[in-house]
C-alpha positions in Angstrom: -24.7 -8.2 35.3 -24.3 -4.9 37.1 -20.5 -5.2 37.0 -20.5 -6.0 33.3 -22.9 -3.2 32.4 -20.7 -0.8 34.2 -17.8 -1.7 31.8 -19.6 -0.1 28.8 -18.1 3.3 29.6 -14.7 1.8 29.0 -15.6 1.2 25.3 -16.1 4.5 23.4 -17.9 2.7 20.5 -20.4 1.0 22.8 -21.3 4.4 24.2 -22.1 5.7 20.7 -23.7 2.7 18.9 -25.6 -0.6 19.5 -22.5 -2.5 18.3 -23.0 -6.2 17.7 -20.3 -6.8 15.1 -17.7 -8.3 17.4 -17.6 -11.5 15.3 -15.8 -9.4 12.7 -14.0 -6.7 14.8 -14.5 -6.2 18.5 -14.9 -2.8 20.2 -11.7 -1.2 21.6 -11.1 -0.2 25.2 -10.1 3.4 26.1 -6.9 2.0 27.6 -6.0 0.7 24.2 -5.6 4.3 22.9 -3.1 4.9 25.7 -1.1 1.9 24.6 -1.3 3.1 21.0 0.2 6.4 22.1 2.9 4.6 24.0 3.8 2.7 20.8 3.8 6.0 18.8 6.3 7.4 21.3 8.7 4.6 20.6 9.1 6.0 17.0 11.1 8.9 18.4 13.6 6.6 20.1 13.9 3.9 17.4 16.7 1.5 18.3 16.6 2.7 21.9 13.0 1.4 22.1 14.0 -2.2 21.2 14.2 -3.3 24.8 10.7 -2.0 25.4 9.4 -3.8 22.4 11.0 -7.1 23.6 9.4 -6.6 27.0 6.0 -6.0 25.5 6.4 -9.0 23.2 7.4 -11.2 26.1 4.6 -9.9 28.3 2.0 -10.7 25.7 3.0 -14.3 25.5 2.4 -14.5 29.3 -1.0 -12.9 29.0 -2.1 -15.4 26.3 -0.8 -18.3 28.3 -2.6 -17.2 31.4 -5.9 -16.8 29.4 -5.6 -20.3 28.0 -4.4 -22.0 31.2 -1.3 -22.9 29.2 2.2 -23.6 30.6 5.0 -21.1 30.0 6.6 -21.4 26.7 3.7 -23.2 25.0 2.4 -20.2 23.0 3.9 -18.5 19.9 2.9 -15.3 18.2 2.5 -14.7 14.5 0.5 -12.4 12.2 -2.5 -14.5 11.3 -4.3 -17.6 12.3 -3.6 -19.0 8.8 0.1 -18.4 9.3 -0.1 -20.2 12.6 -1.8 -23.2 11.0 0.7 -23.1 8.1 3.6 -23.3 10.5 2.1 -26.4 12.1 1.1 -28.0 8.8 4.5 -27.6 7.3 6.1 -29.4 10.3 4.0 -32.5 9.8 4.8 -34.9 7.0 2.3 -37.4 5.5 3.0 -41.1 5.4 1.3 -43.9 3.5 -0.4 -45.1 6.7 -1.3 -41.6 8.0 -2.1 -38.9 5.5 -5.7 -37.8 6.0 -6.6 -34.2 7.1 -10.1 -33.7 8.3 -11.6 -30.2 7.9 -15.1 -28.7 7.7 -17.0 -26.5 5.3 -18.2 -24.7 8.5 -14.8 -23.2 9.0 -13.2 -19.9 8.0 -12.4 -19.8 4.3 -8.8 -18.8 4.8 -8.2 -21.9 6.9 -10.0 -24.1 4.4 -7.7 -22.7 1.6 -4.6 -23.6 3.7 -5.6 -27.1 4.6 -6.9 -27.9 1.1 -3.5 -26.9 -0.3 -1.8 -29.6 1.7 -3.0 -32.1 -0.9 -0.1 -30.9 -3.0 2.2 -32.2 -0.3 0.7 -35.7 -0.4 -2.1 -35.3 2.2 -5.7 -36.6 1.5 -8.2 -33.9 2.4 -11.6 -34.8 3.8 -13.9 -31.7 4.1 -17.0 -32.5 6.1 -20.3 -30.9 5.3 -21.0 -27.7 7.3 -23.8 -29.4 9.2 -21.4 -32.0 10.6 -19.8 -29.3 12.7 -22.2 -29.8 15.6 -22.9 -33.5 14.9 -20.7 -35.4 17.3 -21.4 -38.8 15.8 -20.5 -37.7 12.3 -17.3 -36.0 13.5 -16.1 -39.0 15.4 -16.9 -41.3 12.6 -14.7 -39.2 10.2 -11.6 -39.7 12.4 -9.7 -43.0 12.0 -6.2 -44.4 12.3 -5.3 -42.9 8.9 -5.9 -39.4 10.1 -2.9 -37.2 10.6 -4.6 -33.9 11.4 -8.1 -32.8 12.4 -8.4 -29.1 11.8 -11.8 -27.6 12.9 -13.2 -24.3 14.4 -14.2 -24.3 18.0 -17.0 -22.0 17.0 -18.0 -21.9 13.4 -17.9 -18.5 11.8 -20.6 -19.5 9.5 -23.3 -20.6 12.0 -22.0 -19.8 15.5 -22.3 -23.5 16.4 -19.9 -24.8 19.1 -17.9 -27.9 18.3 -18.1 -30.9 20.7 -14.4 -30.3 21.2 -13.7 -32.6 24.1 -15.2 -35.6 22.4 -13.3 -34.8 19.2 -10.1 -34.4 21.2 -10.6 -37.8 22.9 -11.1 -39.5 19.6 -8.0 -37.8 18.2 -5.9 -39.1 21.2 -7.4 -42.6 20.6 -6.2 -42.8 17.0 -3.1 -40.7 17.3 -4.2 -37.7 15.2 -3.2 -34.1 15.9 -6.2 -31.9 16.8 -5.8 -28.3 15.6 -8.6 -26.0 16.9 -9.2 -22.6 15.3 -10.6 -20.7 18.4 -10.7 -17.2 16.8 -14.5 -16.9 17.2 -14.3 -18.4 20.7 -11.4 -17.0 22.6 -12.6 -14.3 25.0 -16.2 -15.3 25.0 -16.0 -19.1 25.5 -13.8 -20.3 28.4 -10.8 -22.2 27.1 -8.5 -24.3 29.3 -6.1 -26.0 26.9 -5.1 -28.8 29.2 -8.7 -29.7 30.1 -9.8 -29.4 26.5 -7.1 -31.8 25.3 -6.4 -30.2 21.9 -2.8 -30.4 20.6 -3.0 -27.0 19.0 -5.3 -24.0 19.8 -5.1 -21.0 17.5 -6.7 -17.6 18.0 -6.3 -13.9 17.8 -7.1 -10.7 19.6 -9.2 -8.4 17.5 -12.6 -10.0 18.0 -13.8 -11.0 21.5 -10.5 -10.0 23.1 -10.9 -6.3 22.1 -7.5 -6.0 20.5 -7.1 -2.7 18.5 -5.0 -3.8 15.6 -5.2 -6.7 13.1 -2.0 -8.6 12.3 -1.6 -10.6 15.5 -2.5 -14.2 16.1 -1.3 -16.9 18.5 -0.9 -20.6 18.6 -0.8 -22.9 21.7 1.1 -26.1 21.0 1.1 -28.9 23.7 4.7 -29.3 25.0 4.9 -33.0 23.9 3.9 -32.1 20.4 6.1 -29.0 20.2 9.2 -31.1 21.3 8.9 -33.3 18.3 8.1 -30.7 15.7 10.9 -29.5 13.4 10.0 -26.1 11.9 10.0 -26.3 8.1 10.4 -22.5 7.8 12.2 -21.3 10.9 13.0 -17.7 11.7 15.0 -15.8 14.3 12.1 -15.2 16.7 11.9 -19.0 16.9 15.6 -19.3 17.9 16.5 -20.6 21.3 18.2 -17.3 22.0 16.5 -14.2 20.6 19.6 -12.0 20.9 22.2 -14.6 19.7 21.9 -13.7 16.0 23.4 -17.1 15.4 24.5 -18.5 12.0 22.7 -21.7 12.7 19.1 -22.2 13.8 18.7 -23.7 17.2 15.0 -24.2 17.9 13.3 -22.8 21.0 12.4 -25.6 23.3 8.7 -24.9 23.2 6.0 -23.7 20.8 8.0 -20.5 20.0 10.2 -22.6 17.6 7.3 -22.1 15.1 7.7 -18.3 15.2 9.5 -16.6 12.3 10.7 -13.1 11.7 10.3 -9.6 13.3 6.7 -9.2 14.6 4.4 -6.3 13.9 4.6 -4.3 17.1 1.5 -2.1 16.9 -1.0 -5.0 17.5 1.3 -6.3 20.3 0.7 -2.9 22.1 -3.0 -2.7 21.3 -3.8 -6.3 22.4 -2.6 -5.8 26.0 -5.7 -4.0 27.5 -8.2 -6.5 26.1 -6.3 -9.5 27.4 -5.9 -7.9 30.8 -9.7 -7.2 30.9 -10.5 -10.8 30.1 -8.2 -11.9 32.9 -9.6 -9.2 35.3 -13.3 -10.1 34.7 -13.0 -13.7 33.7 -14.2 -15.3 30.5 -16.8 -17.4 32.4 -18.6 -14.1 33.4 -18.5 -12.9 29.8 -19.8 -16.3 28.6 -22.7 -16.4 31.0 -23.8 -12.9 29.9 -23.4 -13.8 26.3 -25.6 -16.9 26.6 -28.3 -14.8 28.3 -28.2 -12.1 25.5 -28.1 -14.6 22.6 -30.9 -16.5 24.3 -33.0 -13.4 24.3 -32.2 -12.8 20.7 -33.1 -16.3 19.7 -36.4 -16.1 21.5 -37.3 -12.8 19.9 -36.4 -14.0 16.4 -38.5 -17.1 16.9 -41.5 -15.1 18.0 -41.2 -13.1 14.7 -40.7 -16.2 12.6 -37.2 -15.1 11.5 -35.1 -18.2 10.7 -31.6 -18.6 12.1 -28.6 -20.8 11.4 -27.4 -21.0 15.0 -28.4 -23.9 17.3 -30.2 -23.0 20.5 -27.9 -25.5 22.4 -24.2 -25.5 21.7 -23.5 -22.0 20.5 -20.6 -19.5 20.7 -21.1 -15.8 21.1 -23.1 -15.0 18.0 -26.4 -15.7 16.3 -26.5 -16.1 12.5 -29.8 -15.0 10.9 -30.9 -16.2 7.5 -31.3 -13.3 5.1 -31.9 -13.2 1.3 -29.9 -9.9 1.1 -27.6 -9.7 4.0 -25.9 -6.5 2.8 -29.3 -4.7 2.6 -30.2 -5.8 6.2 -26.8 -4.6 7.5 -27.2 -1.3 5.8 -30.8 -0.8 7.2 -29.6 -1.6 10.7 -26.6 0.7 10.3 -28.9 3.6 9.5 -30.6 3.0 12.9 -27.4 3.0 14.8 -27.0 -0.7 15.0 -23.9 -2.5 13.7 -23.9 -6.2 12.7 -22.2 -7.9 9.8 -22.9 -10.4 7.0 -20.9 -13.2 5.3 -21.7 -15.4 2.4 -23.1 -18.7 3.7 -23.5 -17.2 7.2 -26.4 -14.8 6.8 -26.4 -11.8 9.1 -24.1 -12.3 12.1 -25.1 -10.7 15.4 -22.6 -10.8 18.3 -24.0 -9.0 21.4 -21.4 -7.5 23.6 -21.6 -8.7 27.3 -22.1 -5.2 28.5 -25.3 -4.8 26.6 -28.8 -5.4 28.0 -32.0 -7.3 27.2 -33.6 -4.1 26.1 -30.8 -3.6 23.6 -31.6 -7.1 22.2 -35.3 -6.2 21.9 -34.4 -3.1 20.1 -32.2 -5.0 17.7 -34.8 -7.7 17.0 -37.5 -5.0 16.2 -35.1 -3.3 13.8 -34.1 -6.6 12.2 -37.7 -7.6 11.7 -38.3 -4.3 9.9 -35.2 -4.8 7.8 -36.1 -8.4 6.8 -39.7 -7.4 5.9 -38.3 -4.5 3.8 
């Protein structure tokens, strides 16, 4: 704990506010501002800065692969999690024998839009009730030999519930379905080892629990056996086997990068570096242990005051979702007291304690939340 508490000084926002809105946007490290300045300086060099951009882009792939325990070449970068899912979806074709896609109402709405739209391509979409997200028996029963893709969140953004992912992955392997995990609410606060997890695809991004400065950067891990048999439906030059070839014909990269498309946004590539390096320096298991202690303190305090929550006590990610009749009013009341949380329809008030915070911080938050809910 002492080590994590000492990290708070590296986050300007955490020195100013009781910031618990990481499920939306995570706090940014001081080092990130240095990287942002390094990016700004490339503007004065323009084409002479391209080599530096390529180096940063390549290095970021390596950092993500190390974080996920993924082999080299198994990660591609894109601008959003939805775009990463779309690249994968477009490379899979339905057949009469295998055309089901299983999703959940507990997932992020942008992902739900994307997967629902695959019905126009001949897929049959099964959207499970949000409560099934943490129900292992219901999840496994929904996956059969007709299932082509199972697309679920590792941590639900609507409840904070943690998916029984290994059991789902085993079921998918048993029936030959592709498992696509949206890990955006998990990566950086829940340890992920893609090979131990057994998912075919793991998608995430950097601006939440990985403390990335800018939006517009997401990543996708694709298992090497799956990547080898995927033919990109919408290829781009970043996915070419040779980045500098500028070839007339597309030759796919031999790994997951074949799903990448055009010129990436470089600002988030720069501002994601420091957060990824911090996660590797400290270790996500340490963040996870502290997160469980803090959210446990929150759940106990909320229970004492009779405030209902949507988040299970067992099997949760890094946040607690509190039931609230008027989430916007609660968020505004806490903001006035120097406390930042967020709210989403169907999720209530979302509270994501940062691992550098303390039990006293959680008690302060619970007291303020109780006043806001009563008001």
